[in-house]
All heavy atoms as an XYZ file, in Angstrom:
785
protein
N       6.763     26.206    -15.836
C       5.352     26.494    -16.075
C       5.239     27.476    -17.226
O       6.008     28.412    -17.344
C       4.755     27.077    -14.808
C       3.274     27.272    -14.895
S       2.639     27.649    -13.254
C       1.521     28.930    -13.681
N       4.284     27.267    -18.118
C       4.126     28.172    -19.248
C       3.125     29.271    -18.921
O       2.244     29.120    -18.089
C       3.714     27.399    -20.508
C       2.356     26.785    -20.423
N       2.129     25.590    -19.791
C       1.158     27.210    -20.878
C       0.847     25.311    -19.858
N       0.235     26.272    -20.512
N       3.272     30.367    -19.623
C       2.385     31.502    -19.454
C       1.146     31.256    -20.315
O       1.253     31.101    -21.516
C       3.128     32.766    -19.896
C       2.270     33.998    -19.857
O       1.410     34.108    -18.985
O       2.473     34.862    -20.717
N      -0.035     31.189    -19.721
C      -1.249     30.920    -20.489
C      -2.332     31.924    -20.122
O      -2.576     32.187    -18.966
C      -1.735     29.501    -20.215
N      -2.959     32.467    -21.134
C      -4.063     33.394    -20.941
C      -5.205     32.920    -21.818
O      -5.033     32.713    -23.006
C      -3.663     34.829    -21.346
C      -4.836     35.772    -21.187
C      -2.481     35.310    -20.530
N      -6.372     32.745    -21.239
C      -7.527     32.314    -22.021
C      -8.395     33.529    -22.299
O      -8.844     34.195    -21.387
C      -8.312     31.248    -21.255
S      -9.461     30.350    -22.298
N      -8.580     33.847    -23.559
C      -9.432     34.966    -23.942
C     -10.893     34.567    -23.830
O     -11.225     33.396    -23.798
C      -9.153     35.353    -25.400
C      -7.772     35.851    -25.631
C      -7.648     36.246    -27.067
N      -6.263     36.541    -27.375
C      -5.816     36.701    -28.589
N      -6.609     36.589    -29.625
N      -4.554     36.984    -28.795
N     -11.747     35.569    -23.839
C     -13.169     35.292    -23.780
C     -13.571     34.471    -25.003
O     -13.153     34.750    -26.110
C     -13.940     36.608    -23.762
C     -15.437     36.420    -23.680
C     -16.168     37.734    -23.631
O     -15.569     38.791    -23.681
N     -17.471     37.666    -23.548
N     -14.378     33.461    -24.774
C     -14.843     32.643    -25.890
C     -15.776     33.466    -26.761
O     -16.408     34.401    -26.301
C     -15.548     31.396    -25.372
O     -16.630     31.759    -24.562
N     -15.826     33.097    -28.037
C     -16.573     33.931    -28.964
C     -17.774     33.261    -29.594
O     -18.480     33.879    -30.354
C     -15.657     34.469    -30.083
C     -14.627     35.392    -29.519
C     -15.023     33.346    -30.861
N     -18.042     32.020    -29.311
C     -19.203     31.424    -29.947
C     -19.420     29.982    -29.569
O     -18.662     29.404    -28.820
N     -20.466     29.423    -30.133
C     -20.870     28.063    -29.836
C     -20.968     27.290    -31.138
O     -21.481     27.802    -32.113
C     -22.250     28.063    -29.132
C     -22.732     26.650    -28.875
C     -22.203     28.852    -27.847
N     -20.452     26.076    -31.157
C     -20.609     25.207    -32.318
C     -21.971     24.534    -32.185
O     -22.168     23.663    -31.356
C     -19.494     24.181    -32.392
N     -22.923     24.980    -32.978
C     -24.309     24.512    -32.894
C     -24.393     23.000    -33.022
O     -23.793     22.418    -33.914
C     -25.157     25.161    -33.992
C     -25.264     26.656    -33.888
C     -26.120     27.124    -32.737
O     -27.005     26.379    -32.295
O     -25.894     28.240    -32.269
N     -25.141     22.401    -32.122
C     -25.415     20.989    -32.204
C     -24.347     20.080    -31.627
O     -24.532     18.885    -31.561
N     -23.195     20.620    -31.217
C     -22.128     19.787    -30.667
C     -21.988     19.959    -29.162
O     -21.377     19.147    -28.502
C     -20.797     20.098    -31.356
C     -20.761     19.793    -32.850
C     -19.434     20.221    -33.439
C     -21.013     18.332    -33.124
N     -22.522     21.054    -28.629
C     -22.473     21.273    -27.195
C     -21.124     21.734    -26.680
O     -20.734     21.371    -25.580
N     -20.408     22.528    -27.482
C     -19.134     23.081    -27.026
C     -19.081     24.583    -27.269
O     -19.678     25.086    -28.205
C     -17.901     22.437    -27.713
C     -17.770     20.985    -27.349
C     -17.932     22.620    -29.205
N     -18.359     25.263    -26.387
C     -18.009     26.660    -26.588
C     -16.494     26.677    -26.724
O     -15.781     26.101    -25.897
C     -18.453     27.541    -25.395
C     -17.992     28.976    -25.586
C     -19.959     27.480    -25.206
N     -16.005     27.297    -27.780
C     -14.568     27.347    -28.020
C     -13.999     28.684    -27.606
O     -14.690     29.693    -27.595
C     -14.275     27.115    -29.513
C     -14.740     25.780    -30.087
C     -14.428     25.725    -31.573
C     -14.098     24.617    -29.359
N     -12.734     28.691    -27.290
C     -12.009     29.907    -26.955
C     -10.604     29.803    -27.500
O     -10.233     28.809    -28.127
N      -9.835     30.845    -27.267
C      -8.454     30.853    -27.737
C      -7.541     31.000    -26.535
O      -7.821     31.767    -25.625
C      -8.244     32.011    -28.708
C      -7.016     31.865    -29.554
C      -7.038     32.857    -30.697
O      -7.275     34.031    -30.478
N      -6.784     32.395    -31.899
N      -6.455     30.248    -26.555
C      -5.515     30.255    -25.435
C      -4.135     30.549    -25.984
O      -3.685     29.907    -26.933
C      -5.543     28.884    -24.761
C      -4.697     28.763    -23.536
C      -4.909     27.391    -22.918
C      -4.167     27.239    -21.622
N      -4.444     25.947    -20.994
N      -3.478     31.539    -25.417
C      -2.107     31.857    -25.810
C      -1.161     31.119    -24.881
O      -1.309     31.153    -23.666
C      -1.862     33.357    -25.723
C      -2.622     34.142    -26.762
C      -2.335     35.626    -26.697
O      -1.671     36.088    -25.744
O      -2.792     36.334    -27.599
N      -0.205     30.422    -25.466
C       0.769     29.671    -24.678
C       2.168     30.040    -25.120
O       2.392     30.489    -26.235
C       0.561     28.139    -24.813
C      -0.769     27.732    -24.219
C       0.650     27.679    -26.241
N       3.111     29.832    -24.228
C       4.505     30.086    -24.545
C       5.031     31.321    -23.839
O       4.286     32.070    -23.230
N       6.310     31.515    -23.944
C       6.977     32.658    -23.321
C       7.030     33.838    -24.272
O       6.033     34.463    -24.570
N       8.238     34.122    -24.795
C       8.411     35.246    -25.715
C       7.666     35.034    -27.022
O       7.110     35.946    -27.598
C       9.897     35.461    -26.025
C      10.688     36.003    -24.875
C      12.128     36.223    -25.284
C      12.942     36.768    -24.133
N      14.339     36.973    -24.528
N       7.710     33.803    -27.501
C       7.081     33.483    -28.783
C       5.748     32.790    -28.511
O       5.650     31.579    -28.470
C       8.015     32.581    -29.594
C       7.685     32.526    -31.044
C       8.749     31.761    -31.789
C       8.530     31.883    -33.282
N       9.526     31.132    -34.029
N       4.699     33.577    -28.312
C       3.389     33.030    -27.993
C       2.713     32.461    -29.242
O       2.864     32.990    -30.328
C       2.497     34.108    -27.399
C       2.950     34.607    -26.047
C       1.911     35.528    -25.467
C       2.375     36.197    -24.214
N       2.603     35.351    -23.095
N       1.982     31.392    -29.038
C       1.149     30.839    -30.095
C      -0.273     30.725    -29.570
O      -0.482     30.496    -28.380
C       1.627     29.444    -30.552
O       1.824     28.628    -29.406
C       2.903     29.511    -31.352
N      -1.234     30.905    -30.449
C      -2.641     30.823    -30.070
C      -3.182     29.457    -30.446
O      -2.983     28.989    -31.559
C      -3.436     31.924    -30.755
N      -3.846     28.819    -29.509
C      -4.466     27.520    -29.717
C      -5.967     27.673    -29.535
O      -6.424     28.418    -28.677
C      -3.960     26.499    -28.690
C      -2.459     26.390    -28.590
C      -1.906     25.559    -29.695
C      -0.405     25.385    -29.490
N       0.210     24.606    -30.514
N      -6.743     26.940    -30.326
C      -8.188     26.907    -30.135
C      -8.482     25.771    -29.164
O      -8.074     24.630    -29.390
C      -8.933     26.706    -31.472
C     -10.431     26.544    -31.231
C      -8.672     27.888    -32.396
N      -9.145     26.116    -28.072
C      -9.417     25.146    -27.014
C     -10.906     25.100    -26.689
O     -11.651     26.032    -26.976
C      -8.621     25.468    -25.722
C      -7.134     25.358    -25.952
C      -8.993     26.830    -25.185
N     -11.304     23.999    -26.076
C     -12.678     23.846    -25.606
C     -12.802     24.632    -24.308
O     -12.113     24.346    -23.331
C     -13.030     22.359    -25.395
C     -14.436     22.218    -24.842
C     -12.874     21.590    -26.704
N     -13.663     25.627    -24.318
C     -13.845     26.489    -23.152
C     -14.932     25.929    -22.231
O     -14.838     26.008    -21.015
C     -14.214     27.899    -23.615
C     -14.416     28.873    -22.518
N     -13.395     29.306    -21.706
C     -15.532     29.502    -22.075
C     -13.872     30.160    -20.825
N     -15.163     30.285    -21.022
N     -15.978     25.341    -22.838
C     -17.088     24.809    -22.055
C     -17.707     23.644    -22.820
O     -17.788     23.664    -24.041
C     -18.139     25.899    -21.834
C     -19.303     25.469    -20.989
C     -20.278     26.617    -20.778
C     -21.475     26.130    -19.973
N     -22.482     27.172    -19.813
N     -18.156     22.626    -22.098
C     -18.819     21.470    -22.690
C     -20.174     21.287    -22.016
O     -20.256     21.206    -20.797
C     -17.979     20.180    -22.504
C     -18.698     18.982    -23.122
C     -16.599     20.333    -23.099
N     -21.216     21.228    -22.824
C     -22.553     20.963    -22.294
C     -22.680     19.479    -21.985
O     -22.287     18.630    -22.787
C     -23.608     21.352    -23.335
O     -24.871     20.881    -22.940
N     -23.243     19.164    -20.831
C     -23.406     17.758    -20.425
C     -24.285     16.973    -21.397
O     -24.143     15.767    -21.521
C     -24.004     17.683    -19.020
C     -23.047     18.130    -17.944
C     -23.657     18.008    -16.559
O     -24.610     17.223    -16.372
O     -23.185     18.710    -15.661
N     -25.205     17.650    -22.084
C     -26.142     16.977    -22.979
C     -25.687     16.988    -24.438
O     -26.386     16.466    -25.290
C     -27.513     17.639    -22.884
C     -28.128     17.542    -21.504
C     -29.447     18.259    -21.449
C     -30.016     18.248    -20.047
N     -31.252     19.021    -19.953
N     -24.550     17.570    -24.731
C     -24.101     17.701    -26.113
C     -23.347     16.494    -26.635
O     -22.926     15.611    -25.878
N     -23.165     16.462    -27.943
C     -22.453     15.365    -28.603
C     -21.005     15.281    -28.136
O     -20.455     14.190    -27.997
C     -22.508     15.559    -30.122
N     -20.369     16.421    -27.889
C     -18.962     16.427    -27.466
C     -18.790     15.728    -26.120
O     -17.870     14.929    -25.938
C     -18.435     17.855    -27.400
N     -19.682     16.006    -25.183
C     -19.607     15.380    -23.861
C     -19.756     13.871    -23.959
O     -19.038     13.110    -23.298
C     -20.687     15.954    -22.951
O     -20.687     15.300    -21.707
N     -20.669     13.420    -24.819
C     -20.905     11.976    -24.942
C     -19.694     11.246    -25.520
O     -19.565     10.037    -25.361
C     -22.144     11.701    -25.795
O     -21.916     12.034    -27.148
N     -18.782     11.979    -26.176
C     -17.568     11.382    -26.741
C     -16.335     11.643    -25.883
O     -15.213     11.366    -26.274
C     -17.320     11.904    -28.159
C     -18.374     11.467    -29.152
C     -18.320      9.964    -29.367
C     -19.312      9.548    -30.448
N     -19.151      8.176    -30.858
N     -16.542     12.243    -24.691
C     -15.436     12.420    -23.756
C     -14.602     13.674    -23.958
O     -13.544     13.812    -23.347
N     -15.067     14.608    -24.780
C     -14.329     15.864    -24.962
C     -14.517     16.701    -23.699
O     -15.611     16.784    -23.150
C     -14.801     16.585    -26.232
C     -14.405     15.721    -27.435
C     -14.199     17.980    -26.329
C     -14.899     16.218    -28.769
N     -13.418     17.315    -23.247
C     -13.423     18.034    -21.969
C     -12.989     19.484    -22.127
O     -12.286     19.835    -23.067
C     -12.440     17.373    -21.001
C     -12.696     15.934    -20.742
C     -11.645     15.396    -19.799
N     -11.652     13.947    -19.810
C     -10.626     13.204    -19.477
N      -9.499     13.758    -19.107
N     -10.714     11.898    -19.501
N     -13.369     20.286    -21.143
C     -12.888     21.664    -21.084
C     -11.366     21.646    -21.019
O     -10.782     20.815    -20.316
C     -13.464     22.378    -19.860
C     -14.953     22.606    -19.965
C     -15.551     23.248    -18.731
O     -14.807     23.740    -17.861
O     -16.795     23.239    -18.638
N     -10.726     22.538    -21.767
C      -9.272     22.623    -21.783
C      -8.625     21.829    -22.904
O      -7.448     22.003    -23.189
N      -9.393     20.952    -23.567
C      -8.833     20.198    -24.686
C      -8.516     21.143    -25.844
O      -9.264     22.081    -26.106
C      -9.819     19.130    -25.183
C      -9.928     17.931    -24.254
O      -9.221     17.899    -23.224
O     -10.726     17.036    -24.567
N      -7.421     20.874    -26.516
C      -7.017     21.664    -27.681
C      -7.551     21.005    -28.945
O      -7.444     19.801    -29.117
C      -5.489     21.725    -27.754
C      -4.970     22.428    -28.980
C      -3.464     22.287    -29.147
O      -2.762     22.024    -28.146
O      -2.988     22.441    -30.281
N      -8.142     21.788    -29.827
C      -8.576     21.280    -31.130
C      -7.354     21.239    -32.050
O      -6.627     22.228    -32.168
C      -9.632     22.189    -31.756
C     -10.970     22.191    -31.048
S     -11.940     20.682    -31.335
C     -11.632     19.771    -29.848
N      -7.113     20.087    -32.675
C      -5.960     19.898    -33.555
C      -6.392     19.821    -35.015
O      -5.754     20.402    -35.899
C      -5.176     18.629    -33.158
C      -4.039     18.353    -34.126
C      -4.662     18.748    -31.727
N      -7.487     19.101    -35.258
C      -7.962     18.887    -36.628
C      -9.475     18.739    -36.610
O     -10.029     18.128    -35.707
C      -7.312     17.617    -37.175
C      -7.438     17.397    -38.647
C      -6.624     16.190    -39.099
O      -5.387     16.194    -38.945
O      -7.256     15.236    -39.590
N     -10.139     19.329    -37.609
C     -11.585     19.198    -37.749
C     -11.890     18.868    -39.203
O     -11.431     19.577    -40.104
C     -12.324     20.496    -37.342
C     -13.826     20.359    -37.583
C     -12.048     20.853    -35.884
N     -12.621     17.806    -39.421
C     -13.024     17.387    -40.774
C     -11.817     17.261    -41.703
O     -11.862     17.661    -42.862
C     -14.059     18.344    -41.339
N     -10.716     16.735    -41.160
C      -9.522     16.510    -41.967
C      -8.641     17.727    -42.187
O      -7.624     17.649    -42.866
N      -8.997     18.867    -41.587
C      -8.212     20.096    -41.759
C      -7.531     20.463    -40.446
O      -8.186     20.594    -39.411
C      -9.112     21.240    -42.217
C      -8.357     22.518    -42.447
C      -9.216     23.598    -43.051
C      -8.352     24.828    -43.264
N      -8.979     25.814    -44.108
N      -6.211     20.640    -40.495
C      -5.473     21.085    -39.308
C      -5.913     22.505    -38.964
O      -6.086     23.330    -39.845
C      -3.969     21.027    -39.560
C      -3.481     19.603    -39.778
C      -2.003     19.482    -39.526
C      -1.517     18.082    -39.797
N      -1.892     17.124    -38.792
N      -6.089     22.771    -37.669
C      -6.633     24.062    -37.252
C      -5.574     25.021    -36.719
O      -5.904     26.149    -36.349
C      -7.776     23.890    -36.225
C      -8.891     23.061    -36.811
C      -7.283     23.293    -34.932
N      -4.317     24.599    -36.710
C      -3.256     25.482    -36.247
C      -3.256     26.765    -37.081
O      -3.296     26.723    -38.304
C      -1.892     24.799    -36.367
C      -0.767     25.640    -35.787
C       0.559     24.898    -35.789
O       0.575     23.664    -35.969
O       1.573     25.561    -35.597
N      -3.278     27.900    -36.406
C      -3.266     29.194    -37.084
C      -4.647     29.713    -37.455
O      -4.779     30.832    -37.912
N      -5.696     28.904    -37.243
C      -7.050     29.354    -37.545
C      -7.649     30.071    -36.337
O      -7.302     29.785    -35.195
C      -7.952     28.172    -37.917
C      -7.596     27.379    -39.169
C      -8.631     26.278    -39.403
C      -7.490     28.273    -40.388
N      -8.579     30.968    -36.603
C      -9.283     31.656    -35.521
C     -10.382     30.751    -34.974
O     -10.751     29.731    -35.585
C      -9.921     32.945    -36.059
O     -10.991     32.623    -36.937
N     -10.936     31.134    -33.837
C     -12.041     30.397    -33.246
C     -13.208     30.346    -34.228
O     -13.823     29.296    -34.429
C     -12.480     31.030    -31.905
C     -13.758     30.402    -31.396
C     -11.383     30.919    -30.872
N     -13.501     31.466    -34.869
C     -14.603     31.523    -35.821
C     -14.390     30.559    -36.984
O     -15.331     29.910    -37.452
C     -14.790     32.949    -36.362
C     -15.230     33.948    -35.320
C     -14.055     34.608    -34.587
O     -12.899     34.193    -34.764
O     -14.316     35.537    -33.815
N     -13.158     30.456    -37.468
C     -12.865     29.545    -38.578
C     -13.044     28.087    -38.159
O     -13.577     27.276    -38.921
C     -11.444     29.781    -39.096
C     -11.288     31.112    -39.819
C      -9.842     31.457    -40.105
O      -8.979     31.302    -39.211
O      -9.578     31.896    -41.243
N     -12.615     27.752    -36.942
C     -12.780     26.386    -36.447
C     -14.263     26.081    -36.268
O     -14.744     25.006    -36.639
C     -11.993     26.158    -35.148
C     -12.271     24.775    -34.572
C     -10.501     26.345    -35.393
N     -15.015     27.025    -35.720
C     -16.450     26.821    -35.568
C     -17.117     26.600    -36.916
O     -18.032     25.796    -37.051
C     -17.093     28.000    -34.845
C     -16.767     27.999    -33.378
C     -17.309     29.202    -32.649
O     -17.635     30.216    -33.316
O     -17.408     29.133    -31.426
N     -16.648     27.300    -37.943
C     -17.184     27.121    -39.286
C     -16.998     25.698    -39.793
O     -17.830     25.181    -40.541
N     -15.913     25.055    -39.379
C     -15.666     23.664    -39.759
C     -16.543     22.692    -38.964
O     -16.901     21.626    -39.452
C     -14.192     23.302    -39.537
C     -13.167     24.055    -40.379
C     -11.760     23.753    -39.884
C     -13.314     23.702    -41.853
N     -16.888     23.071    -37.749
C     -17.672     22.201    -36.874
C     -19.167     22.232    -37.172
O     -19.850     21.222    -37.073
C     -17.459     22.586    -35.411
C     -16.102     22.259    -34.809
C     -15.957     22.932    -33.448
C     -15.914     20.763    -34.681
N     -19.679     23.389    -37.529
C     -21.112     23.569    -37.716
C     -21.570     22.907    -39.011
O     -20.879     22.958    -40.026
C     -21.467     25.075    -37.717
C     -22.933     25.293    -38.028
C     -21.124     25.686    -36.367
N     -22.724     22.275    -38.957
C     -23.282     21.636    -40.141
C     -24.701     21.184    -39.892
O     -25.286     21.444    -38.845
N     -25.255     20.492    -40.852
C     -26.628     20.023    -40.781
C     -26.795     18.986    -39.673
O     -25.966     18.089    -39.516
C     -27.018     19.424    -42.125
C     -28.463     19.018    -42.207
C     -28.838     18.542    -43.600
O     -28.059     18.618    -44.531
N     -30.052     18.037    -43.731
N     -27.881     19.124    -38.911
C     -28.189     18.172    -37.839
C     -28.243     16.759    -38.407
O     -28.730     16.530    -39.503
C     -29.508     18.528    -37.169
N     -27.672     15.814    -37.664
C     -27.666     14.421    -38.072
C     -26.431     14.010    -38.855
O     -26.195     12.828    -39.072
N     -25.629     14.985    -39.268
C     -24.394     14.664    -39.993
C     -23.234     14.608    -39.008
O     -23.281     15.192    -37.932
C     -24.083     15.703    -41.096
O     -23.904     16.995    -40.493
C     -25.201     15.756    -42.125
N     -22.188     13.909    -39.389
C     -21.035     13.731    -38.513
C     -19.868     14.612    -38.908
O     -19.765     15.073    -40.041
N     -19.002     14.832    -37.945
C     -17.747     15.543    -38.187
C     -16.673     14.893    -37.320
O     -16.890     14.620    -36.139
C     -17.858     17.063    -37.912
C     -18.197     17.355    -36.463
C     -16.590     17.788    -38.323
N     -15.528     14.602    -37.925
C     -14.400     13.992    -37.214
C     -13.546     15.102    -36.612
O     -13.191     16.065    -37.295
C     -13.562     13.166    -38.194
C     -12.376     12.484    -37.567
C     -12.740     11.209    -36.821
O     -13.807     10.635    -37.064
O     -11.926     10.797    -35.980
N     -13.245     14.981    -35.332
C     -12.360     15.938    -34.675
C     -11.186     15.202    -34.053
O     -11.325     14.071    -33.601
C     -13.077     16.778    -33.587
C     -14.183     17.620    -34.176
C     -13.592     15.929    -32.467
N     -10.037     15.859    -34.078
C      -8.862     15.353    -33.376
C      -8.454     16.428    -32.393
O      -8.477     17.611    -32.701
C      -7.726     15.050    -34.354
C      -8.045     13.882    -35.259
C      -6.893     13.514    -36.151
C      -7.288     12.339    -37.038
N      -6.209     11.935    -37.926
N      -8.091     15.980    -31.205
C      -7.729     16.931    -30.173
C      -6.622     16.402    -29.284
O      -6.149     15.273    -29.452
N      -6.217     17.261    -28.341
C      -5.228     16.894    -27.326
C      -5.815     17.219    -25.976
O      -6.383     18.294    -25.773
C      -3.946     17.722    -27.487
C      -3.065     17.319    -28.616
C      -1.781     18.138    -28.562
C      -0.924     17.889    -29.769
N       0.280     18.719    -29.751
N      -5.661     16.285    -25.047
C      -6.092     16.517    -23.668
C      -5.293     17.663    -23.085
O      -4.066     17.687    -23.194
C      -5.829     15.304    -22.793
C      -6.750     14.209    -22.907
C      -8.096     14.470    -22.228
N      -8.957     13.409    -22.699
C     -10.043     13.588    -23.418
N     -10.465     14.786    -23.688
N     -10.734     12.582    -23.857
N      -6.003     18.580    -22.458
C      -5.358     19.739    -21.870
C      -4.290     19.409    -20.854
O      -3.191     19.942    -20.884
N      -4.576     18.480    -19.952
C      -3.644     18.197    -18.863
C      -2.521     17.246    -19.253
O      -1.406     17.371    -18.775
C      -4.385     17.683    -17.624
C      -5.183     16.407    -17.803
C      -6.590     16.584    -18.378
O      -7.024     17.717    -18.618
O      -7.248     15.551    -18.593
N      -2.779     16.313    -20.147
C      -1.762     15.303    -20.464
C      -1.144     15.448    -21.848
O      -0.082     14.897    -22.107
C      -2.377     13.905    -20.356
O      -3.328     13.712    -21.398
N      -1.826     16.149    -22.746
C      -1.341     16.253    -24.117
C      -1.646     15.014    -24.950
O      -1.274     14.932    -26.111
N      -2.353     14.040    -24.354
C      -2.719     12.813    -25.067
C      -3.631     13.160    -26.240
O      -4.582     13.920    -26.110
C      -3.451     11.873    -24.113
C      -3.980     10.621    -24.761
C      -4.845      9.793    -23.811
O      -4.776     10.016    -22.587
O      -5.573      8.947    -24.313
N      -3.315     12.607    -27.412
C      -4.118     12.873    -28.601
C      -5.283     11.893    -28.694
O      -5.184     10.754    -28.248
C      -3.250     12.795    -29.852
C      -2.216     13.901    -29.881
C      -1.478     14.011    -31.202
O      -1.919     13.411    -32.207
O      -0.468     14.723    -31.221
N      -6.391     12.354    -29.239
C      -7.562     11.511    -29.435
C      -8.293     11.938    -30.701
O      -8.042     12.992    -31.256
C      -8.512     11.582    -28.229
C      -9.118     12.952    -28.020
C     -10.269     13.334    -28.700
C      -8.539     13.863    -27.146
C     -10.818     14.598    -28.519
C      -9.083     15.114    -26.955
C     -10.221     15.480    -27.645
O     -10.761     16.722    -27.464
N      -9.194     11.079    -31.134
C     -10.040     11.410    -32.268
C     -11.449     10.943    -31.949
O     -11.637      9.944    -31.244
C      -9.444     10.760    -33.509
O     -10.292      9.990    -34.205
N     -12.442     11.706    -32.425
C     -13.836     11.374    -32.139
C     -14.716     11.791    -33.307
O     -14.487     12.830    -33.919
C     -14.303     12.085    -30.870
N     -15.700     10.989    -33.600
C     -16.714     11.312    -34.599
C     -17.916     11.870    -33.848
O     -18.534     11.171    -33.037
C     -17.116     10.065    -35.389
C     -18.222     10.291    -36.392
C     -17.771     10.968    -37.673
O     -16.562     10.972    -37.971
O     -18.630     11.508    -38.387
N     -18.237     13.142    -34.093
C     -19.363     13.791    -33.427
C     -20.524     13.894    -34.401
O     -20.335     14.285    -35.555
C     -18.983     15.196    -32.954
C     -17.773     15.301    -32.027
C     -17.491     16.755    -31.696
C     -18.004     14.512    -30.756
N     -21.708     13.559    -33.948
C     -22.909     13.709    -34.768
C     -23.619     14.978    -34.316
O     -23.952     15.124    -33.130
C     -23.834     12.484    -34.650
C     -25.111     12.703    -35.464
C     -23.109     11.231    -35.123
N     -23.801     15.877    -35.264
C     -24.445     17.157    -34.955
C     -25.901     16.932    -34.578
O     -26.604     16.147    -35.209
C     -24.359     18.079    -36.165
C     -22.930     18.431    -36.542
C     -22.910     19.155    -37.882
N     -21.569     19.531    -38.273
C     -20.858     18.892    -39.214
N     -21.366     17.862    -39.844
N     -19.653     19.319    -39.517
N     -26.325     17.648    -33.546
C     -27.708     17.571    -33.084
C     -28.411     18.857    -33.477
O     -27.770     19.844    -33.818
C     -27.728     17.369    -31.572
C     -27.048     16.056    -31.190
C     -27.000     15.859    -29.718
N     -26.298     14.597    -29.427
C     -26.010     14.202    -28.217
N     -26.357     14.921    -27.180
N     -25.372     13.064    -28.039
N     -29.711     18.861    -33.383
C     -30.492     20.019    -33.805
C     -30.358     21.227    -32.906
O     -30.646     22.334    -33.307
N     -29.904     21.031    -31.676
C     -29.759     22.146    -30.743
C     -28.548     21.902    -29.867
O     -28.052     20.802    -29.774
C     -31.001     22.301    -29.855
C     -31.175     21.239    -28.805
C     -31.710     19.904    -29.340
O     -32.377     19.879    -30.358
O     -31.407     18.882    -28.700
N     -28.090     22.976    -29.241
C     -26.996     22.858    -28.287
C     -27.603     22.415    -26.981
O     -28.519     23.044    -26.482
C     -26.265     24.208    -28.095
C     -25.159     24.070    -27.089
C     -25.731     24.708    -29.419
N     -27.108     21.337    -26.427
C     -27.709     20.780    -25.216
C     -27.292     21.480    -23.949
O     -26.706     20.866    -23.094
N     -27.563     22.760    -23.809
C     -27.162     23.464    -22.593
C     -28.234     23.542    -21.611
O     -29.175     23.723    -21.353
C     -26.632     24.851    -22.942
C     -25.337     24.735    -23.671
C     -24.609     26.045    -23.818
O     -24.668     26.892    -22.911
O     -23.999     26.255    -24.840
């Protein structure tokens, strides 16, 4: 079993219906991953099957490894009605997926 600590989430990606957080994984050599902390049932992320605990791998063609939560949110946020491609890994299985999310005018919470 790996040692995992989820820090308090720091923000919301407007229009996508997700709250992101950072999760430290590993033993002696910890690495920080940006993960989905919360998904709004009415948001674009939920409609595409993104779940709490999923790890963000790539946003808009940019790998997010080593980026802060704020930097990843900066890649996600944009004008309502525009799309953003995200790639992620399922928290429980590690299965990779990709989804095109269309930004909405509000967070569906």
